C-alpha positions in Angstrom: -22.0 -25.6 -11.1 -22.1 -22.9 -8.5 -23.7 -19.5 -8.8 -22.1 -17.0 -11.2 -20.1 -14.3 -9.3 -20.0 -10.9 -10.9 -16.6 -9.1 -10.5 -16.4 -5.4 -10.9 -13.2 -3.8 -12.2 -12.1 -0.2 -12.1 -8.7 1.1 -13.2 -7.4 4.2 -11.4 -3.9 5.3 -12.5 -1.4 2.7 -11.5 -4.0 0.6 -9.6 -6.8 -1.7 -10.8 -9.5 -2.6 -8.3 -11.4 -5.8 -8.6 -14.4 -6.4 -6.2 -17.2 -8.9 -5.8 -19.4 -6.2 -4.3 -20.4 -3.0 -6.1 -17.7 -0.3 -6.2 -19.2 3.1 -5.2 -16.1 5.2 -6.2 -12.4 5.0 -6.9 -10.3 8.2 -6.7 -6.5 8.5 -7.1 -4.3 11.2 -5.6 -0.7 12.1 -6.3 1.8 12.8 -3.5 4.9 14.8 -4.7 8.0 13.6 -2.9 10.5 16.5 -3.5 10.5 17.3 0.2 11.4 13.7 1.2 14.8 13.6 -0.4 17.4 12.8 2.3 20.7 12.9 0.4 22.5 12.7 -2.9 23.8 9.3 -3.8 27.4 8.8 -4.8 28.1 6.8 -7.9 29.4 3.8 -6.1 26.1 3.6 -4.1 24.0 3.4 -7.3 26.3 0.8 -8.8 26.3 -1.3 -5.7 22.5 -1.2 -5.4 22.0 -2.0 -9.0 24.4 -4.9 -8.8 22.4 -6.4 -6.0 19.1 -5.7 -7.8 20.3 -7.4 -11.0 21.4 -10.5 -9.0 17.9 -10.6 -7.6 16.4 -10.8 -11.1 14.7 -7.4 -11.4 15.4 -4.3 -13.4 17.9 -1.7 -12.3 16.8 1.6 -10.5 17.8 5.2 -10.9 18.1 6.4 -7.4 18.1 10.0 -8.5 14.7 9.7 -10.3 12.3 10.7 -7.6 8.9 9.5 -8.5 5.7 10.6 -6.7 3.7 8.5 -4.3 0.1 7.5 -5.0 -3.1 7.1 -2.9 -6.0 5.3 -4.5 -9.2 5.4 -2.3 -11.9 2.8 -3.1 -15.3 2.9 -1.5 -17.2 -0.4 -1.6 -20.9 -0.8 -1.3 -20.9 -3.2 1.6 -23.9 -1.8 3.5 -26.2 -4.7 2.7 -23.7 -7.1 4.2 -21.9 -5.1 6.8 -24.2 -2.3 7.7 -21.8 0.3 6.4 -19.6 1.1 3.3 -16.0 -0.1 3.4 -13.2 2.2 2.4 -9.8 0.8 1.3 -6.7 2.8 0.5 -4.1 1.4 -1.9 -0.8 3.2 -1.4 2.4 3.1 -3.4 5.6 4.7 -2.0 8.5 5.6 -4.4 11.2 3.1 -4.5 14.3 5.4 -4.4 16.6 4.6 -1.4 17.4 8.3 -1.1 14.0 9.1 0.3 13.7 9.7 4.1 11.0 7.2 5.0 9.7 9.3 8.0 9.3 12.3 5.6 7.6 10.1 3.1 5.1 8.9 5.7 4.5 12.5 6.8 3.8 13.7 3.2 1.3 10.8 2.7 -0.3 11.6 6.0 -0.7 15.3 5.0 -2.4 14.2 1.8 -4.7 11.9 3.7 -5.6 14.8 5.9 -6.3 17.0 2.9 -8.6 14.5 1.1 -10.5 13.5 4.2 -11.1 17.1 5.3 -11.1 19.1 2.1 -12.2 22.8 1.7 -15.9 23.6 1.7 -17.6 22.5 -1.4 -15.2 19.7 -2.3 -16.2 16.0 -1.7 -14.4 14.4 1.2 -12.9 10.9 1.0 -13.8 8.7 4.0 -11.0 7.6 6.3 -9.8 4.1 5.4 -10.8 0.9 7.1 -7.9 -0.9 5.5 -4.7 0.3 3.9 -2.9 -2.0 1.4 0.3 -0.9 -0.1 3.8 -1.2 -1.5 5.4 0.9 1.2 9.0 0.1 0.3 9.4 0.1 4.1 9.9 -2.9 6.3 6.9 -4.0 8.4 6.5 -2.6 11.9 9.1 0.1 11.1 8.6 3.4 13.1 7.9 5.4 9.9 5.3 3.0 8.7 3.5 3.0 12.1 3.5 6.8 12.0 1.4 6.9 8.9 -1.9 6.2 10.5 -1.6 6.0 14.4 -3.8 3.3 15.7 -3.7 1.2 12.6 -1.9 -2.1 13.0 -0.1 -4.4 10.5 -2.3 -7.5 9.7 0.9 -9.6 9.4 1.7 -8.9 13.1 -1.7 -10.3 14.2 -2.5 -12.9 11.6 0.8 -13.8 9.8 2.8 -17.0 10.4 6.4 -17.9 9.7 8.8 -16.0 7.4 7.0 -13.3 5.5 8.9 -11.6 2.7 7.5 -10.0 -0.4 10.4 -8.4 -2.4 12.1 -9.1 -4.7 9.7 -11.9 -5.9 12.3 -14.2 -7.4 14.5 -14.2 -4.3 12.6 -12.5 -1.5 14.6 -10.7 1.1 12.4 -8.0 2.5 8.7 -7.6 3.7 8.0 -4.1 2.2 4.4 -4.7 1.1 2.0 -4.3 4.0 -1.6 -4.2 5.1 -2.6 -1.8 7.8 -6.0 -2.4 9.6 -8.1 0.1 11.5 -8.8 -0.5 15.2 -12.4 -1.3 14.3 -11.5 -4.2 12.0 -10.1 -7.7 12.7 -7.9 -9.9 10.6 -7.5 -13.6 11.2 -5.5 -14.7 8.1 -2.5 -13.1 6.4 -0.5 -14.9 3.7 2.1 -14.1 1.2 1.5 -15.7 -2.2 3.5 -15.8 -5.4 1.3 -14.6 -8.4 4.0 -15.6 -10.9 4.3 -12.1 -12.2 5.6 -8.7 -10.9 8.6 -7.9 -8.8 6.7 -8.3 -5.6 4.8 -11.2 -4.1 1.1 -10.6 -3.3 -0.7 -10.2 0.1 -3.8 -12.2 0.9 -5.7 -11.1 4.0 -9.1 -12.2 5.5 -10.7 -9.5 7.7 -14.1 -8.1 8.8 -15.4 -5.3 11.0 -15.4 -6.0 14.8 -18.9 -4.7 15.3 
């Protein structure tokens, strides 16, 4: 038998973080999306979207129900191995098709600016090394790349073949993405089916360049 590996787990809002290295902190932030609404949907639009959704084997959506976005920042104690901590952001965009994706990216970017450069006396969140998320936005789209300029999709550098994550029973779109900072490198990116959820999962292997 091999050595026992201790797994830490911390739940923060809609996310649960599992890690083989100690977790220094996990904090969640809510991003209101009222300013991102682009249009009102006619009834035929909702009916058409939900017909397609039901055919894909997932539950119907209410396009008018604008839920917030979420950012969960996890700082891992990787200094003994890497010489520095590692910060990972887990981001969830709302699924409503009425939201203007460029505005969503701008609102999330503003929240990142707020939490990384807070008012005097508040604890700052480090900038991310890696961002993993359900962006409800196709990979390499302009709005996704505007979120964190300089970060690049791991799938573009390390992915292979057809990469689609949603809906899991009959995947049509790649809307779950991993963005990597310029100081990190990825050499493997795969899409795997966990057997649960409406989305397939991402599996990425990466490490700091220096």
